[in-house]
N, C-alpha and C positions, 0 to 999 in steps of 0.2 A: 480559434476562430469563433467557436460557439460562445465562448466567454465574452469576446469583444462584441458580438452581435447582441448579447444580453445587455451589455452596458449601454450600447447605442439605443436600444429599445427603451431602456429605463430613462435615458436622457430625453428621448422623444415624448415619453409618457409625462415626464415632469413638465415639458414645454406645453403640452396640451392642457394639463391641469392648471398651470399658471394662467393660461389664457382663459380657462373656465372660471377660475376664481375672480379674475378681473371682470368677466362678463356678468357674473352673478351680482357682484357689487355694483356694477354700472347700471344694470336694469332696475336696481332698487332706487337709485337716484338720491339716496340719503347720505352718500359719502361726501367728504371724509368724516368718519365717526371716531369717537374717542375724545376724552376731555382735553388732551394736549395735542391732538393730531394737527390741528390747524396752526399751532405755534411752530411746528417743524416745517409745515408747508410754507408758512410765512417766511421763516428764516431762509429756507431754500430759495424762495422767490427773490428775496433781497440779495442774496449772494449771486444768483443767476444774473440779475440785472447789473450788479457791480462788475462781474466778470465780463459781461458784454461791453462794459466801458473800460476794460483793461485793468480793473482793480481786483486782484485775485484774493486779497485778504482785507476786507473792509474792517477798519478799526472801530467804526462808530456808526450807529443807526439812530437817527433823530426822531423816529416815529413812536417808539414805545418808551415808557417810563421817563419822559422828558429828555431822552437821550440815553443810550445804553451801549456798552461794549459787547456786541452780540457774540463774537466768536471767542471772546476771552473766558467767559464764565459758562457758556453752553458748549457741550462737546461738539467739536467741529466736523468729525467724519460724517455723521448723519446729515449735516447741513450740506456738505459738498456732494454727498451721494444724492440728496434730494434735488440739488441744482442740476446734477448730471441727468437725473430722471426727467426733470423738466425740459432739459435740452433735447432728450430723446422724444419728448412729447411735443416738440415744436414750439416750446415756450409757454405752454399751458401748465400752470402750477397744479390745477386740479387733476388733469390727466397725468401729470407727472407723479401724483400720489398713487394712481392706479399702477403705474409702471414700478414704482417703489415697492408696492405690496407684492407684485408678481416676481420681482427679482429677489426679494427677501425669501419668498417661498422657494424659488428655483435654487438660490445659493445654498440655503439650508439643506435642501434635498440632495444636492450634489455632494455636500460634505459627508452626509450619512452614506451615500452611495460609495464614496471613496473609502470610508471606513469599512464598509461591507466588502469591497474589493480586496483591501489589504488583509482582512480577516478571513478571506475565502468564504464569505457568506453574502454573496451578491443579492440573492432574493430577499433575505431578511434586511439587508442594508437598504435596498430599494423601498421596502415597505416602511421602515422606520423613517426614511427620508420624507415620505408623504405624511406619516403620522406626526412628525415633529411640529410641523406648522399647525396642524389641526388639534393639537392637545389643548384642552379647555383653558389651561392657565396661559398658554402662549397666545391664544385668541383673545383672552381677556386683556392681556398686556397691550395687544395691538388695537383692538376695537372698542375697549371700554376705557382703559387708562389712556390709550392713544400715544404711547411712548414709542415713537418710530425709531429713536436711537437705540432703545433696548431691544426692539425687534431686530434691528440690524446686528446687534451684538449676538443674538441667538444663532446667527450664521457661524460665528467664530467659536462659540462655546463648545460644541462637540468636537471641533477640530483641535482646539488646544488640549482638551481632555484626552483625545487620542494620542497626541504627541507626548503628553505627560506620562500616560500609561506605557507607551512604547519605550520611553526613556527609562522608566523604572524597570521594565522587563529586560531590555537589551542594552541600554546605556550608550547608544550610538551618539557620537558627538554631533553629527549633522542633525539628528532628530532634536537633541536638546537645544541646539542653536536656532532651530525653527520656532521655538517657543517665544523667543524675543520679539520678532515683528508681529506675531499673532496677538500676543498679549498687549503690545503697544496699540494695535488696532482696537482691541477691546476697551482700553483706557480712553481712546479717542471717541468711542461710541457712548460710553457712560462711565465716568470716572468713579463714581460711588459704587456702582455695581461691580466693576472690575476690581476695585480695592477689596470689597467684601469677598469676592471670589478668591483673591490672594490669601486672605485670612483663613478661608475654608480649606484651601489647598495646603496651607501651612499645617493646620490641624490634621488633615488627611495624611500628609507625608510623615508627620511624627508618629501617627498610629501605624502607618505602613512599615516604617522602619523598626518599630518595636516588635510587631507581629512577625515580620520576615527576617529580622536580624540582619538587615542589609545596611552597609555603610558605604557612603561615597556616591550614591545616586540621588538622594533626596536634596542634598545641599546644592548641587549644580542646577537643579530645576528651580529652586528658589532664587539662585543667583541670576538665572535667565529671566525670571519675572522682574527682579529688581532692575536689570538692564533695560527691560521694557519701559519702566518708569523713566529711567535716565534718557532713553532714546527720544522721548517726546518732551524733553526739558524745555525746549524753546516755547512750547505752549503751556506746559504744566507749571513752570515756575510762576509766571504772571497769573495763571488761573488760581493758584493757591494763595497768592498775595492779594488779598481783598475779597470781595464777595461777601455773602451773608450766610450765616447758619440760622436755622430755625430757633428763635428764642423759646418757643413752646414745644420743642422737640419731644420732651418727656410726655406731654399730653398727646401729641400727634402719634407717637409710636404705639400707643395703646390700640389704635385703629389698624395696626399692621401685624397684629397677633390675633388669632381666633381659635375657638374650640375645635378640637380634632374632628368632632362629629360634623361640624359645618364643612370643613375642608374635604371630608370624605363622603358627604351625602349626595348621591347622584340624582336624587329626586328633587332636591331643593331648586335646581335650575328650572324645573318644570312648574313648580308652584310659585316661586318668587322671582323667576327670571335670573339672568346672569348678573347678579349684583354682588356676589361674593367671590373671593379667590377660591378656586376649586383645585385641590391637589390631584384628585382622580382616584376613585376607589380601585379601579382596575390596575393602575400603576402601583398603588400601595400594596395590593395583594400580590402583584408580580414581585415586588421588592421583598415581601415577607417570604414568598415561595423561594426566591433566589437566595435570601439570607440563610434559610434553613437547609435547602437542598443543593445550592450551587457549589461549584468547585472553587478551589483556591484562587484561580486566576480571575474569576468574576465576582468573588465573594465581597471584596472590599467596596465595590461600587454600590452594591445593594445595601450594605450596612451604612455607607455614607449617606445615601438617599434617605434612609429611615431616620438617621440622626438629624439631618437637616430638617426633615418634616417635624420631628419632635420639637425642634427649636422654634417652629412657627406657632406653637400652641400657646394659649393664654397664660398658662402657668410660667412660661419662660420669660414673659415680659418683665416681671419684677427682677429677675436675675440679670437680664441685659441692662436694665436701668441702673444697676449698681456697678456695672463694669465701666471703667473709664472709656468714654466715647461710645458706649453701648446704646445710648439713647438715640443715636443716629443710624443704628442698624435695625431696619424695619424688615423683619424676616420674611413676611409674606411676599415681598417683592422678589425674593431669591428662590422661590419654589422651582423655577426652571433649572437651577443648578442641580437640585436633587433629582429632577426628572431626567436630566442629562446623564447623571451617574447611573441611574437605574436602567435606562435604555441602552447605554453603552455596555453595561454588564450583560444585558440581555443579548446583545449582538455578539459579544465575545464568549457567551456560554455555549461552547461548541459541543459539549457532551449531552445537552438536553435533547431528548428524543424529538423527532420531527412532529409527531402527533401532539406533544405538549406545546411545541412552538406554535403550531397552527391554532390550538385552543387559546393560547395566550394572545395571539394576534386578533382573534375574533372578539375576545373580551375587551381588548383595548379599543377596537373599532366601535363596538356597541356603546362603550362609555363616552365616546366623544360625540355621539349623535345628538344628544339634547342641547349641545352648544352650537348647533348649526345656525341658530337664529342670530348669532353674532355676525355672521357673514350674509346670510340670506334674509332679506326683509320683505320678500314678495316683490312683485313688479310694481314699481312706483308710477304714479300718474304724472309726476313732474320730474324734470331733469335736476341734476345736482345744482346747476346755476339758478334754476327757477326756485328751488327750495331755499337757497341762500338769499335770493332777493325777497322771498316771502318772509323769511326770518328778519331781514333788515327792515322791512316795512312794519312788521308786527311789533318789533322792539323799539321802534322810532329811531333806529340807527341810521336809516336812510335819510330821515329828516335832519338828524344831527350832522351827517356828512355835509349837507347843503348849507347849513347856517354857521358852521364852525369856521372862524377866521384863523385862530392860532392853535388851539389845543382843546381837547375834550376830556372830561372825566366820566368814565363809564362805571357806575357803581351798581353791580347786579349780583354780588355775592358769588361770582364765577359760576352761575347756574347754567350758562351756555358754554362753559369751559373756555377754550381758546378761540371758539368760533366768533364770539362777540368782538374781541379785539381785532381779529382778522377782518371781519365785515366792516369795521370802522376805518381801519388803516390801510388795507391792502386789497379789498375786493373790488372788482370791476373798475380798476384804475384809480380808485380813491386813495389819496395819500394824506389822510388826516392824522396829525400827531395826537397822541393821547398820553395821559399821566399814568395809565395802567398798562397792562400787557399780560404776558404769561411767563412764568419763571422768575418770580420776584427776587430770587437770590442774586440775580445779576444786576439788580437796580440799586444805584447809590441812594435813591429816594425811597427805599423800601420802608423806612420808618415813617416818612411823610404819608405814603399811601395807606399804611396800616392805621395811622391816626384817622384818615378819612373813613375807613371802614368801621372803626370803633365809634366814631362820632355819629354816623348814620344809624348804627345798630342800637346805640344807647340814647339816641334822641337829642344830641347836642348839635342842632342844625345851624345855629349861628356860627359856631366854630367850623362846621363843615364847609360852608360857602366861603368863609374868609380864607381858609387854607386852600380851597380850590383856586381862589383868585391868586394866592401866593404862588401856586404852581402854574399859573398862566392859563387856566382853563376858562375860556369864555363860554363854553358849553358844558353843562352838567346833566347827565342822564342817570336817573335813579329808578331802580326797580322798587315798586311800592312794598313788596314783601320784605325788603331789607330795612324798612323803617321800624322804629321801636314799637310803635302801635299803628299799623297801616290804616286802621279804621278811624282813629282819632287825630292823627298827626298831620293829615293832608293840609289843613289850613295853616298850621304852625310852620310847616316846611316852606310853604310859599311866602308867608310873612317874613321869615328869616331871610329867604332868598332876596326879597325885595329890599331889605335893609342894605344889602350889598350892591343893589342895582340889577340883579338878575330878574328876568321876567319869565313867566310860564309860557313857553313857545308852543308846546303841544303836550297832550296827555292821552292816555287810553286806559283800559281796565288794569293794565299791569305796570305802566311806566309813566314817569314824569320827566319832561324835558325842559330845562331852564337855559336861558341864554342872556348874556350881557353884551351891550354894544361897546366895543373897544376899538383901539387902533388895530391896524392890520397885524403888526408885531408890537408887543408891549412887554415891559417889565414893571416892577413895582418898587416903591420905597415905602418904608413902614417905621413908625415909632411906637414902641411898646412901653407900657408903664410898669410891667412886672417881668421878672425873669425866673424861670424854673431850672434848677441845676440838679442833675442826677438821673439815673436810669429809670426810676419809677416816678419822676416828677410830672410826667405827662397828665396823670389822672386829674390833677387840679386844673390844668389849663383847659380841659374840655368845657368846663362850666364857666371859665374865666378867660375868654379868648384874647384878652389884652395882656396875657402873660406869654412871654416869648420863651421857646425852648432853648436852653443853652447848648452850645456846640461842643462843650466838654463837660464831663461829669466831675472833673477835678477842680475843687475850689481854688487851689493855688494857681490854676491857669488863668484866673481872672485878676485884673488889677483893681485897685480901689477906685481909680478914676472911672473905669467902665461901669462898675457896680453902683457907684453913687448916682448915676443917671436914672436909676429906677426907684419907684416908690415902694415896691415890695419885691423881696427875693425869697423864693420858696426852695427848700432843699429836701430832697428825698432820693435815696439811692446814690448819694454823692460819695466822692473819695477825697483824699488829700495826701500830699507828700509830707507836708509839715503841719501837724495838727495845731501847734501853738500859734504859728503864723496865721493860719486860717481863722482861728478863734479871735485873735486880736483884730484882724481886718473886719470881721463881721461885727464885733463889738463897736469898733470905730464907726462903721456904717450906721449902726443903730443909734448911736449918739448923735449922728448927723441927721437923723430923722427918717432913715430907711427902715421899713418894717421887715424883720427877718423871721420867717416861719420855718421851723424845722420839724419834719415828720419823723417821729421816733422810730417807726418801722424801717425807715431808710437811713438810719445812722450806721456807719461802718463799725465793726468791732475794733475795740482798742487793741493794737498789736501786742501789748504787754499783758493786759488783763483778760483779753478775749470777751469783754463785756461791751455792749453798745453804750458808749458814753461820749458826750460832747458838751463842752462848755459847762461842765459840772453836773449835767443831768444824766442819770443812769436809767437805762430801760430794762425792765424785767418782763419775762414772758408771762403771758396769760392766755387762757383759752376760753372761747365762748362757743356755745352750740345753738344753732338756729337763729339767734339774735342777741343783741345787747340787752343787759338789764336797763332799768330806768337810768338815764343820764341826767346829772344835775349841773346846771350852768347858772350864771348870774341872771340870765333872762328867764330862768325857770326850768321846769322838768322837760325832758325830751323822751317821748316814747317812740322809738325809731322803727322803721320798717324791718321786717325779717330779712335775713341773709338769703341770697339766691340758693336754690336747691343744691347746686354743685359746690357751694361755698359754705355750707352750713356748719362745718367744723372750722372755726375762725381762729387761727393762731396769730397773735399780735403782741403788743407790749403796752405796759403802763409806765408811768414816769415817777422817778424819785429825784429829789434835789431841787424842786421848783421853789422860787422865792415867793411866788404869788399864784394861787390856784384859780383857774378860770373854768375848770370842769372836773367833775369827779363822779364816781359810782361806788356802789357797794358790792363786794364779792364775798359771799359767805359771811356777811356781817362786818367785813373789814372795809374801811374807806380807802379808796385808792384814786390817785389823780390821773387824768388823761389829757389835761390841757393846762397851761399856765405860763408864767413869765420867769425869766432869770435876768439878772443884772438891771434891766429897765423894761418899761412897758412895750418897747419896740422889738423885743426878742421873745417870740412865742414858740413854745414846744407843743406838739400835738401828738397824742398817742392813739391807740386802739384802731389804727388804720382807718380813720374816719373819712379821709379824702377818697380812699378807694371804695368805701361803702357808699359814699354819695355818687361816685361814678357809676356804680352798678345799680343803685336803686332810685336815684334822683329824689331822695327823701327831702321834703320841703323844710322840715325842722332842722335837719343837718345842714342843708344849704344855707339857711338863715344864720345858723351859728358860724359856719365858715365865713360867710359874708361879713359878719361882725369883726372877724379877725383881720380883715384886709380892706383896702380902699374900694369903695363901691364902683369906681371907674373901671376896675379890672373886669367886671362882668359885661362891660360894653365892648364895642369893636375897637381895635387898634386904629391908629391914624394911618391908613393905607391909601396910597395914591398910585394911579397908573402913569407910566412913562412911555412915550413912543420910542421904539427902537428900530434900527435897521439891522437885520441879521441875514447873513448870506453864508452858505457853505459851498465850497468848491473843492472837491477831492478831499485831501487831509488838512484843510484849512477852514476855520470859521472866522468870519469878520463881523464884529459888532460895533455899531456906532451909537453912542449914548449922549444925550444932551446934558446929563448931570452926573455927579459922583454917587457912589454907593448905591447902585441900582441892581436889584435882583433881576437877572435876565430871564428867570424861570427855566433856564437850561440846567439839567442835572450836572453837577460838578464831577469831573472825571480826573483821575490822577495822571491821565495821558495828555492833559491840556498843558501846553507849553507856550508861554508868551513873554515878550520883553516888557510888556505893560503889567501893572499890578492887577492880579486877579485873586479872588478869595472864594472860599467855600463858606456860605452862610446858610444854615438849615439844609445842608446838602445841595444847595443851589449855587450857581455861578454868579458872583457879584463883580461888576466892573465899574470903572470910573468914567468920567466924561471923555469924549473924543472917540477915536478909533482904536479898537482893541483887536489885534490879530492873534489868533490862537492856532497853533500847529499841533496836530495829533501825532504823537510819537509812540512807537511800539513799546509797551511796558516791559521793564526788566529784560531788555533784549540781550545784553551781554551775559548776565547770570544764567539766563535760560539757554543761550547758545553754548556756553561753557559746559553746562550739564549735558546737552545733546551731543556735543563733541566727545565728552567723556563717555557717553553711552555708545557712540559709534566705535570709538577706539576700544572701549571695554568689550564690546561685542566681538570685535576682531580678535583681540587677545584671548578672550574666553574661548572662542572657537579653536585657536591654535593650541591653547592649553588642554582643552578637551580631546583634541585629536592626538596630541602627544601622549596624553594619559591613556587613551584607548590603545595606542600602539604598544605602550609599555605593559599594559594589562595582558595583551595578546601574547607578547613575548615572554 
């Protein structure tokens, strides 16, 4: 009776604390906070309104990224949970966010209370239940990163660890089977995080088996987690087919490892604010204490926590970078797994004297106090809605909402996180589509928007506005700090905008707002005079907007008839299936008057010789530091700009086998060629990565030399025209009426588009012909996913039967 009363009191305490957390956040008026928080609120709101119309699984959202498959590439469980919270809040997405936070706290606390009950340590379980939410790293995830999906996953994390540990100790079939749905929920919260958790558990179980000499209990646990993957196959299969991985993951991962001193410095939060991941000095000391003094039952968790912590340090970054797939494992994100191991071991350490338990608890509480500012921001003078409206006015987003007819491009370097896209497309009833959003990996137009960001940062403003028009953006909002030179480029930006028909609609100290008068709904047609083929061919197109990006990197995918329509073809980062056929076609094109420019750095290795070689030209490695030596061309000497600081060690290639030299340099007294012709004057090879250097530095002499290699018209705008369209979406059907053929609708092409009429993907955008085009949205990879899920359900049942029989046999 006394035990039950204690449990009830703990649950009541949790309820009061949940309300208190919400109240503290509410009076501050600055919520929702966190870089990605509003993207989760937005998705929950979209789902909520779809459900209210009877659509429980919307396949497509037309507001972000020119159209995106929202629930395919973004974990769905947090979206549904957010929609549920919005329902509880009476339809208010902002108030739904507050309920989301309170339920995440309450759910996580109840899990730790449950663990405390099962371990006969109710008081400690109650304490850790409160502590779990307030751990600095967990607060950082929720209120700085704003990852609501990962915050929801934190509810399941201690629960699955408990069932795994109990399965290892007792091996009960029911306990092992419970791992399957719990792990499936984790996958539906954050696929990447849950997958890394599986890798960590695999390592943990291997070590556990070696230390304890136990056979037969580790394998069933991993089988249960594999069945968790299979169980959600209906969503997992299409999610894995498509989507984008970060091209610069190796560079990005360096930001997710840090010095151990930073991770353990409790004072840093007071001097610099909550800007770094903080592991927690108190938790670390507890882990060391437990690893040294703990008993066998709790020892493994303490050591696991310390090992995971060690993997977050800077020295481990180079090691992970060399592991296959390791560049996508950003360890600072997984600190909570280590914290969970340590706290679970603390709860199960039943031989620790009560006095030491109390001392440990006090130290843990003291350590979390400096992070209180993540929740409490003082009493605000404005409500959350008033703060948002103020932000919308100050950033000119409010003005952009009023003047946009079809779509807007918001180029702010993500300085406002997901708040800016939310204010544009979803706040206060506004439904303004845009070419950007949050969570770019879900966007089929991710390459298109990456080019816009690169163009504004490097100062290629003519390219910027032309490609905005290609994406259907009649409104372009630019933050001045994103310009290459905010002080000097303001006039140039406006002049480039005017060449496309954009006019400066508004400006303030921080933003520029451009708008072009267009049809209510429009598409475009365009004729380019150049074509860029290859993964690294974009760099030349920024300075020459009349060059069209190819939709394939493979030269053999293009026909002679298609390529002969262009004046210039630029190849960099290209591939081929048949080298001889590709060379013969390019030679034939050059003889017909097409200029062929090949970037030596982008030539693929010959499969036989492993040397970069194409059309008889071989490329040899060469290294420069800080800058090129003097370059010699027919026009004279070039003393070029120095390399960017982060590019000062320049690895590139020079050329052997040229018939005619157009550019050379001297390296340690030896003359080497970096540009020239083979076969005829229309085939030009270019080395030393000169096009990339021009992209980074805008060196005038290099630009003049590159211009001499190609037609002057390529630096001008392509022949782009606007075409009026009728576009309507009803349920899972899109109807487009076009007055002419080969019209870019500016809608992002999706592989779920199904139509009896001819539709094409051109530059990741949907192209239609004249007349009416009806497009039906179909669930992607339905039957493969369904088969996997059916296998998961049947496998789960058979697994339970097998485990039960195995347990009975072991007892007998």
